[in-house]
C-alpha positions in Angstrom: -4.8 84.1 -4.1 -8.0 82.4 -5.1 -9.0 79.8 -7.6 -9.8 79.7 -11.2 -13.5 80.9 -12.1 -14.6 77.9 -14.5 -15.6 74.3 -13.4 -13.0 72.4 -11.4 -12.4 68.6 -11.2 -11.8 68.7 -7.5 -14.8 68.7 -4.9 -12.9 71.0 -2.6 -11.1 74.2 -3.1 -9.3 76.2 0.1 -8.7 79.9 -0.3 -6.6 81.8 2.0 -7.7 85.4 2.8 -5.0 87.9 3.3 -5.3 89.7 6.5 -7.5 88.9 9.7 -9.1 92.4 9.0 -10.8 91.1 6.1 -12.4 87.9 7.9 -15.0 89.6 9.9 -16.7 91.3 6.9 -16.4 88.6 4.7 -18.1 86.0 7.0 -20.6 88.6 8.3 -22.1 89.0 11.9 -22.5 85.3 13.1 -21.3 84.0 10.0 -24.4 85.3 8.2 -22.6 85.7 4.7 -21.5 82.0 4.5 -25.0 80.9 5.4 -26.3 83.2 2.6 -23.6 81.9 0.2 -24.4 78.3 1.1 -28.2 78.7 0.5 -27.6 80.6 -2.7 -25.3 77.4 -3.9 -27.2 74.3 -2.8 -24.9 71.1 -2.1 -22.1 73.4 -1.1 -20.3 73.7 2.2 -18.1 76.3 3.5 -15.7 75.6 6.6 -13.5 78.3 7.9 -10.4 77.9 9.6 -8.1 80.8 10.7 -7.8 83.0 7.4 -8.5 79.7 5.4 -12.1 79.2 3.8 -12.4 75.6 2.5 -15.2 75.0 0.0 -16.8 71.7 -0.7 -19.5 70.4 -3.1 -20.6 70.3 -6.5 -20.1 74.3 -7.4 -17.0 74.9 -5.7 -15.6 76.8 -9.1 -18.4 79.5 -8.8 -18.1 79.7 -5.1 -14.3 79.9 -5.0 -14.9 82.7 -7.5 -17.1 84.5 -5.7 -15.1 84.5 -2.6 -12.1 86.1 -4.5 -14.5 88.6 -5.9 -15.7 89.5 -2.1 -12.2 89.8 -0.8 -11.3 92.0 -3.9 -14.4 94.3 -3.0 -13.3 94.6 0.4 -9.8 95.3 -0.1 -11.1 98.0 -2.9 -13.2 99.8 0.0 -16.7 98.4 -0.9 -19.0 97.3 2.2 -20.5 94.3 2.1 -24.4 93.7 3.4 -26.5 91.2 2.5 -28.1 93.1 -0.5 -24.6 93.7 -1.9 -23.8 89.8 -1.5 -27.0 88.9 -3.4 -26.2 91.5 -6.1 -22.6 90.1 -6.2 -23.8 86.4 -6.4 -25.9 87.3 -9.3 -23.2 88.9 -11.2 -20.9 86.2 -10.7 -23.8 83.9 -12.0 -24.0 86.0 -15.0 -19.8 85.7 -15.5 -19.6 89.5 -14.3 -17.0 91.1 -12.3 -18.6 92.3 -9.2 -15.2 93.6 -7.8 -14.8 95.8 -11.0 -18.3 97.1 -11.0 -18.7 97.6 -7.1 -15.4 99.3 -6.3 -15.9 101.7 -9.2 -16.1 105.5 -7.6 -18.7 108.2 -8.8 -18.5 110.8 -6.3 -17.2 111.1 -2.7 -21.0 112.5 -1.4 -21.7 114.3 1.9 -21.4 112.5 5.2 -18.2 110.4 4.0 -20.3 108.4 1.9 -19.1 107.2 -1.5 -21.5 106.9 -4.7 -20.8 103.7 -6.9 -22.7 101.6 -9.3 -24.2 98.7 -7.5 -25.0 96.6 -10.7 -23.1 95.8 -13.8 -25.9 97.6 -15.6 -25.3 100.8 -13.6 -21.5 100.6 -14.2 -22.2 100.6 -18.2 -24.8 103.6 -17.5 -22.0 105.5 -15.6 -19.3 104.5 -18.4 -21.5 105.9 -20.9 -22.1 109.0 -19.3 -18.5 109.6 -18.8 -17.7 108.5 -22.7 -20.5 110.3 -24.5 -21.9 113.6 -25.1 -25.7 112.5 -24.7 -26.6 109.5 -22.8 -30.1 108.0 -22.6 -30.9 105.9 -19.4 -33.9 103.9 -20.0 -35.5 101.3 -17.3 -38.1 100.6 -14.6 -38.2 102.8 -11.1 -35.1 102.0 -8.7 -32.7 101.5 -11.3 -30.9 104.5 -10.2 -31.1 106.6 -13.4 -31.7 109.8 -12.0 -29.7 109.3 -8.8 -26.4 108.4 -10.8 -27.0 111.1 -13.1 -27.2 113.5 -10.6 -23.9 112.2 -9.2 -22.1 112.4 -12.2 -23.3 116.1 -12.8 -21.9 116.9 -9.1 -18.8 115.1 -9.9 -18.3 117.1 -13.4 -18.9 120.4 -11.6 -16.4 119.5 -8.7 -13.9 118.5 -11.6 -14.7 122.0 -13.3 -15.7 120.2 -16.4 -18.7 122.1 -16.3 -19.8 125.4 -14.9 -23.3 124.6 -14.1 -25.9 121.7 -13.5 -29.3 122.5 -15.0 -31.9 119.7 -13.7 -35.6 119.5 -15.7 -38.5 117.7 -16.1 -41.5 117.9 -18.1 -44.1 119.6 -16.2 -47.2 117.5 -17.2 -47.6 114.3 -15.4 -50.4 112.0 -14.5 -52.8 114.4 -16.1 -52.1 117.3 -14.1 -51.1 120.7 -15.5 -49.2 123.5 -14.1 -52.2 125.7 -15.0 -54.7 124.0 -12.5 -52.0 123.8 -9.6 -52.5 126.2 -6.8 -49.7 128.8 -6.1 -46.7 130.7 -7.5 -44.3 129.3 -10.0 -42.0 127.9 -7.5 -45.0 126.3 -5.7 -46.2 124.7 -8.8 -43.1 123.3 -10.2 -41.8 122.0 -7.1 -43.8 118.8 -6.7 -42.4 117.7 -10.1 -38.8 118.7 -9.8 -38.7 117.2 -5.7 -37.1 114.0 -6.9 -34.1 115.8 -8.4 -33.8 118.1 -5.3 -33.8 114.8 -3.1 -30.7 113.4 -5.2 -29.0 116.4 -5.0 -29.2 116.8 -1.0 -28.1 113.1 -1.1 -24.8 114.5 -3.1 -24.1 117.6 -1.2 -26.7 117.6 1.7 -29.4 120.4 1.8 -27.1 123.2 2.9 -24.7 122.4 -0.1 -27.6 122.3 -2.3 -28.8 125.6 -1.2 -25.3 127.3 -1.8 -25.3 125.8 -5.3 -28.6 127.1 -5.9 -28.1 130.5 -4.8 -25.0 130.9 -6.7 -26.6 129.8 -10.1 -24.3 126.9 -10.2 -27.2 124.5 -10.2 -30.7 125.4 -11.8 -33.8 123.7 -11.5 -36.5 124.2 -13.7 -39.4 122.9 -15.8 -38.9 121.8 -19.2 -40.5 124.4 -21.2 -38.0 126.9 -19.9 -35.6 125.4 -22.0 -37.0 126.8 -24.9 -35.0 129.4 -26.8 -31.8 128.8 -24.7 -28.3 127.5 -25.7 -26.7 125.6 -22.9 -22.8 126.0 -22.9 -20.4 124.2 -20.3 -23.6 122.6 -18.7 -24.6 119.4 -17.3 -28.1 118.8 -18.2 -30.4 116.1 -16.8 -33.8 115.6 -18.4 -35.7 113.4 -16.0 -38.8 111.6 -16.8 -38.6 111.8 -20.4 -41.0 109.4 -21.4 -43.4 112.1 -20.7 -42.2 114.7 -23.3 -43.8 114.9 -26.6 -41.4 114.4 -29.6 -41.6 118.2 -30.1 -40.2 118.7 -26.5 -37.7 116.0 -27.0 -36.3 117.6 -30.3 -36.3 121.1 -28.5 -34.5 119.8 -25.6 -31.6 117.8 -27.5 -30.9 121.1 -29.6 -30.2 123.2 -26.4 -27.1 121.5 -26.0 -24.0 123.8 -26.5 -20.2 123.4 -26.4 -18.6 122.0 -23.5 -21.9 120.4 -22.2 -23.1 117.1 -21.7 -26.6 115.8 -21.3 -28.2 112.9 -19.7 -31.9 111.9 -20.5 -33.7 109.4 -18.1 -37.1 107.6 -18.6 -39.3 104.5 -18.2 -41.1 103.9 -21.4 -43.4 101.8 -19.4 -44.8 104.8 -17.4 -45.8 107.3 -20.1 -48.4 110.0 -18.4 -48.6 112.1 -22.0 -52.1 112.6 -22.5 -53.4 112.3 -26.1 -50.1 112.3 -28.0 -47.0 109.9 -28.6 -44.1 109.7 -26.3 -40.8 111.7 -27.3 -38.7 108.6 -26.3 -41.1 106.5 -28.8 -38.8 105.3 -31.7 -36.3 107.7 -30.6 -33.3 105.0 -30.5 -33.8 104.0 -34.1 -33.8 107.7 -35.0 -30.7 108.8 -33.2 -28.7 105.5 -34.0 -25.2 105.7 -35.1 -24.6 109.2 -34.1 -21.2 109.5 -32.7 -20.9 110.6 -29.1 -24.8 109.6 -28.3 -25.3 106.2 -26.2 -28.5 104.2 -25.1 -28.2 102.1 -22.1 -31.2 100.0 -21.0 -31.6 98.9 -17.4 -33.8 96.3 -16.3 -34.9 94.4 -12.8 -31.6 93.4 -12.4 -30.5 97.1 -11.6 -33.3 97.4 -9.2 -31.7 98.4 -6.0 -34.3 99.7 -4.0 -36.1 97.5 -1.3 -36.5 93.7 -2.5 -40.0 94.3 -3.0 -39.8 96.8 -5.7 -38.0 94.4 -7.9 -40.5 92.1 -7.3 -43.3 94.0 -8.3 -41.4 95.2 -11.4 -41.3 91.5 -12.1 -45.1 91.1 -11.5 -46.0 93.8 -14.3 -43.4 92.2 -16.7 -45.1 89.0 -16.4 -48.6 90.5 -16.7 -47.9 92.4 -19.6 -46.0 89.7 -21.3 -49.2 87.2 -20.5 -51.5 86.5 -23.4 -54.7 88.3 -22.9 -58.2 86.4 -23.2 -60.2 87.2 -26.0 -63.3 89.4 -25.1 -66.6 87.7 -25.9 -68.9 89.3 -28.3 
């Protein structure tokens, strides 16, 4: 089925969709998806007759490839909503393969949900975690760095590739130190580690998380607790690594033992380490060329939270890139 991906001479292409069961999710409620596609490709018109989709206009090649990709995604079990359609359109425009990205399965999570990468960048990130011993996932908020890392950790634990999961974060953020927070140790570290708990709950549910914690299959602790340990047969995630010091980063990376895998996530634009250099600063250059170690950079195209998060990230990027006016003396 389908049409070639490149430009075509004809101003009309017809695609026969295999199976009535695919037409409803392809078209969307009240043909919403068709209207979104036409809006994304001005000058293009789509007409549906039964299982046939006729595409007319100046961009029929791109739209035909988009429809082919959408059908392949639906056949692969992917759900199609306006947000997914928008990401699919972006990937087609970038000459990427949405059906390969969005049907790749990471984990079957609780409540029948399937965890999948949602962008090409996320797919590269997941593949890097599978293929390397140490993976650095760097990018802005909302790109799924921590969430996908936890999903990969749970998958490795379920497959018995590792014996336990360790989730850690530096315990100094936004100018606050543990010594100045009220309560016992767990009460002190909980605010810092809560995002990792939340991701774990998404994967296995609150009760499943509690069982894993009680039997020691999952350990959640501040980074300082890693000192002096050698972590064998473990999947270790260091989150918010931009808030480590260089000494802490070296300490963490040298904890990795036999049969272990580590994922380090961070956003170098959100450094909260007071009075010192971030442990991520210059690290890619220092560690380049080491076999089994990979850096994956995510950007605004990989933001999968609410649309406004991507817009906010863009606004900050533009502000930082703009030349600053000179101060008058």
